[in-house]
C-alpha positions in Angstrom: -35.0 -124.5 243.5 -36.3 -127.6 242.0 -37.2 -127.2 238.4 -40.2 -129.7 237.3 -41.0 -130.2 233.8 -43.5 -132.9 231.8 -42.9 -134.6 228.7 -46.1 -136.0 227.2 -46.8 -138.4 224.5 -50.3 -139.9 223.4 -50.0 -143.4 222.2 -51.0 -145.7 220.3 -52.3 -146.1 216.9 -56.4 -145.0 216.4 -55.1 -141.0 216.8 -53.1 -141.3 213.5 -55.1 -143.4 211.5 -58.9 -145.0 211.4 -59.4 -148.6 212.4 -61.8 -150.3 210.0 -62.9 -152.6 213.1 -62.7 -150.8 216.5 -63.2 -147.3 215.3 -66.0 -148.4 212.5 -64.2 -145.6 210.1 -66.2 -143.1 212.6 -69.6 -143.9 210.3 -71.5 -144.0 213.7 -69.9 -140.6 215.0 -69.4 -142.2 218.5 -65.8 -141.4 219.8 -66.4 -141.1 223.3 -67.6 -142.8 226.1 -71.1 -144.3 226.3 -74.3 -142.9 227.9 -74.7 -144.8 231.3 -78.3 -145.9 232.6 -76.7 -145.4 236.2 -73.2 -145.5 237.3 -71.1 -147.7 235.2 -73.9 -149.2 233.3 -74.0 -148.8 229.8 -77.5 -148.0 228.7 -78.4 -150.0 225.5 -81.1 -148.7 222.8 -83.3 -151.2 220.6 -83.6 -150.2 217.0 -80.7 -147.8 216.6 -78.9 -148.2 213.3 -77.2 -145.2 211.7 -76.1 -146.7 209.1 -79.3 -149.3 208.7 -79.6 -152.1 210.0 -82.1 -151.3 212.7 -80.1 -152.6 216.1 -76.4 -152.3 214.6 -76.3 -148.9 216.5 -77.5 -149.9 220.2 -75.3 -146.9 221.8 -75.4 -143.1 222.4 -72.8 -141.2 223.1 -72.7 -139.6 226.7 -71.5 -136.2 225.6 -73.9 -135.8 222.7 -77.1 -138.2 222.9 -78.0 -137.3 219.6 -75.4 -139.5 218.1 -75.8 -143.3 218.5 -73.1 -145.8 217.5 -71.9 -149.3 217.6 -69.1 -149.2 220.4 -68.5 -147.8 223.4 -65.0 -146.3 224.4 -64.5 -147.1 228.2 -61.8 -147.2 230.9 -60.3 -150.7 230.6 -59.6 -152.7 233.9 -56.1 -153.3 232.7 -53.9 -152.4 229.4 -50.6 -154.4 228.6 -47.8 -153.6 226.3 -44.3 -155.2 225.6 -41.9 -152.4 225.2 -38.6 -153.1 223.3 -37.3 -149.3 223.0 -38.4 -146.4 224.4 -36.3 -142.9 224.2 -35.5 -139.4 222.8 -33.4 -138.9 219.8 -31.5 -135.7 218.7 -32.3 -136.2 215.4 -35.9 -137.7 213.9 -35.2 -141.1 213.8 -38.6 -142.0 211.7 -37.6 -142.1 207.9 -34.9 -144.5 207.5 -35.3 -145.8 211.5 -31.6 -144.6 212.4 -31.6 -144.5 216.1 -28.0 -143.7 216.3 -28.6 -140.1 218.1 -31.2 -141.9 220.5 -30.9 -142.3 224.3 -32.8 -144.6 226.0 -34.9 -145.3 228.8 -35.6 -148.9 227.9 -33.2 -150.8 224.9 -33.8 -154.6 225.5 -33.7 -157.6 223.4 -36.8 -159.0 225.4 -39.2 -157.1 226.0 -40.4 -154.9 229.3 -44.1 -155.9 229.9 -46.0 -153.3 231.6 -49.6 -153.6 232.8 -51.4 -150.3 232.9 -54.3 -150.4 235.6 -57.5 -148.8 235.2 -58.0 -147.7 238.6 -55.4 -147.0 241.3 -51.6 -146.4 241.4 -49.7 -147.8 238.3 -47.0 -149.9 238.6 -43.7 -148.5 238.2 -41.9 -148.7 234.7 -39.0 -151.2 234.4 -36.1 -149.2 232.8 -33.1 -150.5 231.4 -31.2 -147.0 231.0 -31.0 -143.4 231.7 -31.0 -140.5 229.2 -27.9 -138.9 228.9 -27.3 -135.1 229.2 -28.4 -133.1 225.8 -31.4 -131.5 223.7 -33.9 -133.7 222.3 -36.4 -133.0 219.4 -38.0 -136.5 219.6 -39.4 -139.1 221.3 -40.3 -142.7 220.0 -41.3 -146.0 221.2 -41.4 -149.4 220.0 -43.5 -151.9 221.1 -45.0 -155.5 220.4 -47.9 -154.9 217.6 -50.4 -157.3 220.0 -51.6 -155.0 222.3 -53.7 -156.6 225.3 -56.9 -155.4 227.5 -58.7 -156.8 230.1 -62.0 -155.5 230.9 -65.5 -156.4 232.5 -68.5 -154.2 231.1 -72.4 -154.2 232.6 -75.2 -153.4 230.2 -79.0 -152.4 231.0 -79.9 -155.1 228.9 -78.7 -158.8 228.4 -76.3 -158.5 225.4 -75.1 -162.4 223.3 -71.7 -163.3 222.5 -70.4 -166.5 221.3 -66.8 -166.9 223.1 -64.4 -168.3 220.7 -66.9 -169.8 218.5 -68.0 -172.2 221.6 -71.7 -171.7 221.6 -74.1 -168.8 222.2 -74.4 -167.3 225.2 -76.0 -164.1 227.3 -76.3 -161.7 230.1 -76.0 -158.2 231.6 -72.3 -158.5 232.2 -69.5 -159.3 229.5 -65.8 -159.9 229.8 -63.0 -160.2 227.9 -61.6 -163.7 227.4 -57.9 -165.2 226.4 -58.4 -164.3 222.6 -56.7 -162.8 219.9 -58.1 -160.3 216.8 -56.4 -158.3 214.2 -56.8 -154.5 213.4 -56.9 -155.2 209.8 -58.3 -158.8 209.2 -55.3 -159.8 206.8 -54.5 -162.8 208.5 -57.2 -165.9 207.1 -56.6 -167.9 210.1 -57.9 -165.0 212.2 -60.3 -163.0 209.8 -63.4 -164.4 211.3 -62.4 -163.5 214.9 -64.4 -160.7 216.5 -67.6 -161.4 214.9 -70.7 -162.9 215.8 -69.8 -166.4 215.1 -66.8 -165.9 217.2 -66.3 -163.3 219.9 -63.6 -162.2 221.7 -66.1 -161.6 224.8 -68.2 -164.1 227.4 -71.3 -162.5 228.5 -73.1 -164.2 231.6 -74.0 -162.9 235.1 -71.8 -160.7 237.2 -71.0 -163.8 239.5 -69.6 -165.8 236.4 -67.6 -163.0 234.9 -63.5 -164.0 234.7 -61.8 -162.0 232.4 -58.6 -162.4 230.5 -56.4 -160.3 228.7 -57.2 -160.4 225.0 -54.9 -159.1 222.4 -55.4 -157.0 219.3 -52.6 -157.2 216.5 -52.3 -154.5 214.4 -51.4 -156.1 211.3 -51.5 -153.3 209.0 -51.5 -149.5 209.3 -54.5 -148.6 206.1 -57.8 -149.9 205.7 -58.7 -153.4 206.7 -58.5 -156.4 204.3 -60.7 -156.3 201.4 -60.4 -152.2 201.6 -56.5 -151.5 200.7 -53.1 -153.5 200.5 -51.3 -154.3 203.2 -49.8 -150.7 204.4 -46.6 -150.7 206.7 -46.6 -146.8 207.6 -49.5 -144.2 208.7 -50.8 -142.4 206.0 -50.3 -138.8 207.7 -49.0 -137.5 210.7 -51.3 -136.5 213.8 -50.6 -133.3 215.7 -51.5 -133.5 219.2 -52.9 -130.3 221.1 -49.4 -129.9 222.6 -48.0 -129.1 218.7 -46.3 -132.4 219.1 -46.7 -134.7 215.6 -46.9 -138.3 215.7 -46.3 -141.0 213.0 -45.9 -144.9 213.1 -44.9 -147.5 211.2 -45.1 -151.1 211.6 -41.8 -153.2 211.5 -40.2 -156.8 211.8 -38.9 -158.6 214.7 -35.7 -157.1 214.5 -36.9 -153.7 215.4 -35.3 -152.0 212.5 -36.3 -153.3 209.1 -39.9 -152.2 207.9 -42.7 -154.6 207.8 -43.7 -156.1 204.4 -46.6 -157.8 204.8 -48.8 -159.1 208.0 -46.7 -162.4 208.5 -43.7 -160.1 209.2 -45.2 -157.1 211.0 -44.0 -157.6 215.0 -43.9 -154.6 216.1 -45.2 -151.0 216.6 -42.5 -147.8 215.9 -43.9 -144.8 217.3 -42.6 -141.5 216.9 -43.6 -137.8 218.5 -41.9 -135.0 217.2 -42.1 -132.3 220.1 -43.0 -129.1 219.4 -40.4 -127.8 221.8 -37.3 -129.6 222.5 -36.6 -131.2 226.0 -33.6 -130.6 227.7 -31.9 -133.1 230.0 -29.4 -132.2 232.1 -26.8 -134.1 234.7 -29.0 -133.8 237.7 -32.3 -134.3 235.8 -34.5 -137.0 237.1 -37.5 -138.9 235.4 -40.5 -140.1 236.9 -42.7 -141.7 233.9 -46.3 -142.3 234.5 -48.8 -144.4 232.3 -52.8 -143.3 232.0 -55.8 -144.9 230.7 -58.5 -142.6 229.5 -61.0 -144.5 226.8 -58.5 -146.8 226.2 -60.6 -149.9 225.1 -63.3 -149.9 222.2 -66.1 -152.3 223.3 -67.2 -153.8 219.8 -70.8 -154.9 218.9 -72.5 -157.0 216.0 -76.1 -157.3 214.7 -77.4 -160.9 213.7 -80.7 -159.6 211.1 -82.1 -162.8 211.5 -81.9 -163.8 214.8 -82.5 -160.0 215.8 -79.6 -160.6 218.7 -77.1 -157.7 220.0 -73.8 -159.2 220.4 -70.7 -157.8 222.1 -68.0 -158.9 219.7 -64.4 -157.7 220.8 -62.8 -155.3 223.2 -60.3 -153.2 221.1 -57.0 -151.6 222.1 -57.5 -147.7 221.8 -54.7 -145.0 222.7 -52.7 -144.3 226.2 -51.1 -141.6 227.6 -47.3 -141.5 228.8 -46.3 -138.7 231.2 -42.6 -138.4 231.5 -42.0 -135.6 234.6 -38.3 -134.4 234.6 -37.1 -133.1 237.8 -33.8 -131.0 238.0 
């Protein structure tokens, strides 16, 4: 008799902490997909602003149209990650970054690049190892702290953009460009990226759309620049509906040392404490699937003086990993 069971890991960061940029500190109460005028076309409302100014919150939440907000969570066309380590451990590796009890799907000096498609069958993960038989209480992943998304979105109203600060353009179709933003804005060279003066988005006609991967660097796990100091470790754990508990921290490029500032923060280390231990036998086979839900945050900005609604960036939100084990 074949026994099939599933491990579920929800990654990555905004479930643990609140982004000062992509999630706008939840002040706008918008945490789901946006209302559509038809099909996949997002409905734009003129003059909404909670908080003010009017025009700063042009969307309504599809599940509750009494909630207006400044961004939309949608399924991206593609999501790209760079994995250095992915495995399970018998003891908690998080406190002191101790991986001595761990077994690996991936353990690589150079990253395994994996692209998750928003639609269709995901590409198989190129693993570099196998999980040894045993009982495991923890799962973890170490990724490059630059997460990449590619997406094109259509609106029922023309939106403005200023792609890479090269000049203002507008249209009802907006797409990601080759661009880099940061989560906290700690790097002064990138601080103004993803604003009305320099957007990671270009808007125009559907025929002109040429989407490219845009990067979001997670340079702190606390508030943004000017809110609080650089923070390498999340403030608290996140308990998933399954009962699994997730923590995260930023590491240096040796995949072991805790980052001391934005300049040497190069990796994201995510650990999941399983509510139920996972058993691996000598006959276990694994199938690893990645799934996207509302994994891109389409962020807006409002130019009060010109009364223009901008699409400014596309931020990387959580993705889901299913590990299916068959004995």
